[in-house]
N, C-alpha and C positions, 0 to 999 in steps of 0.2 A: 616517603611520606603518607601518612593513613588519611584515609577519604571522610567529609560525615557521618556520620549514622542515616541520615536519611540515603542519600548517596545506595550506601552499600546495603541498605532494605530494599531498595527498588532492587540493585543490582540480583539478590539472591532472590526476590519477589521473580524478576528473570528468569534467573538457573542462568545468568551469567556468573563469570568466575571473571574480577578484576586483572588476572595474571592473562587471561588473552586480550585485556584491550594494550595495545602499543601507547604509547606514550612518549611525548618530544616534544621540548620546549626547541623555538626556533623566533629566529627573527621575528617582526611584524614587518607588512607591506602599506603603503599611500602614507596620506601626510601623517607628519609630528614633527619631522626633521628628524635632529639627528639623535634623540632618544629612541624614538620610533629603530633608525638603523641601526642604536650598538647594543643595545639589549634582545635578549630574548623572550621577551614576554607572552609571545604569543601563544598557546598551549594549543597541540592537531593531537586525537587523539583515534585511535581506529581499530575497530573489535575488528577481531582477525579472522572466527567462520564464519561472520558475517558478511565484513568486507565493509560497516559503515562505518563510515572519517567522518570528524566534527576538527573542525577549525575554531580557536575562539583567540579573539587580539581587543574584547572590549573595555577592560580598562586597564589602568599600565601597571596595574599587580597581576604578578604571576599566576601570586593563590589566588586570587577572587580567580581568573580566567583559568584555572586551575576548575575550581571551582562549578566555573562555570558550563564550561565544557563540558562537566562530567553527568550534568547536570539533562546540558541536549545528547548527548547521548544517547542518558536513558530514554530523554521523550520518545525521542529516533525506533530506539528495540522497543519500547513498549506500544509506539503505531503499527511499527512493523506485523508484530506479536496480536496485536486487534484486528489489522488490516487480514493477515493469516488464516483468523478462526474467522472472519465476518466472508472471505471467500466459502472456507467449508460449508458453513451454515446458507450460501446465496446457492450452493451446488446443490444442497441437501436439498431447499426450498425448489428449484428451477428440479430436481426430479420428480420433485411429491406430484408438482404444477402439468409437469408433461403426463404423468402417467397417470393420474386420477378419474373418477369418469365421469361424463361429459353428465350434465342436468338435464331434466327434463326439458326444460325450455331450451334446452340449445341443441336441444334434441330438435326437436321444436324444427327449430329455426334451420339447424341443416339440413333435415328435409326439403322444406318447403322451397330454402335455395336450392337444392339437386332438383326440388321438383320443374321451379321458373329455369333453371338454366335446360333442363329436359325438354321442356319449350319451344327455346331458343333455336335449338338444333332442330328440330321438328318442321321448323318452318321453314328450313334450306331447304329442305326434299335431294333427288336422287340428284348426283352430273350424269346427265346421259347428254347422247351423241355420239360422234365421232372419234370413237375407236376408247372411248375414256375405258 
């Protein structure tokens, strides 16, 4: 069966081949009685390279469930791709923040706190006495 053009475009944009997706039609579960137990209207999709799985049994029609399942698979793969891009950007930003020079104000505050800490330590005095 051919996929709708919207889904094919989304897959092409993601760089995913339809051949990489395993598609099964299985019997549904849950309430619905005899109809759900006899027909294989549930669609199960699994993208092999990433391991992303989608299962859909929202509608009674297998064809409608198939379209919905493919749309959900595309959405999951897109979210995964966005998360990977965001992780790269976050890592770059973290590295930039870690290695940038301190501003003049930060340096002044740092030196002030160091002097304050040195003053506290100077008040402690020396440890004296019995063989220490």
